[in-house]
N, C-alpha and C positions, 0 to 999 in steps of 0.2 A: 582549625578550619578544614573541611572535607575537600579533598582534591577531586576535580571533575575531569573525567576521561571523555574526550570528544572523538575518540576513534570510532569508526563505523564499520559494520560488516555488511556484505552483500548477500542477499537472499534471492535465489532463483527458484521459481515454482512453475511447474508445468501442470496445466489442467486441460481436460478435454472440452469439446464444444458443448457438452450438455450442462456444464456448470454455468449458472446464471447469476450467482452472487458469491462473493468471497469476503470474509471478515478476518482481519489479521490483528491479533492482540499481543502486545509485548509486555511481559512482566519481569520484574527484577528479582533478586535473590530472596526478597521478603514477600513474594507473590503480590506485590503492589503493581497495578497497571501503570505502565510508563508510556505506552503509546497504543493507539487503536485506529485502524483504517478500515472502512467498509467500501467495497467496490461493487457496483451493480453491473448489469449486463452492458449498458452503454459505456461505463468506465472501462470494463474489460475489453470491449471492442476497440476503444480508443487507444489504450496502452499496448495492445497487441497488433495494431495496424489493421484491424478488421474494418468492416463497414460500420459507420456510426453517423448519427445526426448530431453534430456539434459544431460550434463556431470554429472555423478553420484557424483563427488566431489563437485559440487555446493551446497551451503547451500539451504535448503528449507524454509528459513525464509524470510518474507517480510520486508525489511527495507525501511522506507519512507525517501525520499530525502528532505532536507530543502533547500528552495530557498532564 
């Protein structure tokens, strides 16, 4: 049976205000996509504390989806 490693790494990315969309794709050693997350301008505003039109009860944390 293959052992699963649940350790996580933190990634910090700085972008300027002209960036309107970000896509993050994670691949494993075999170049297989293991996660993908796309952030549009509203998402970027929300997670960076900028002005956004969203439901205040929404969390402001970015959760990556595993595929």
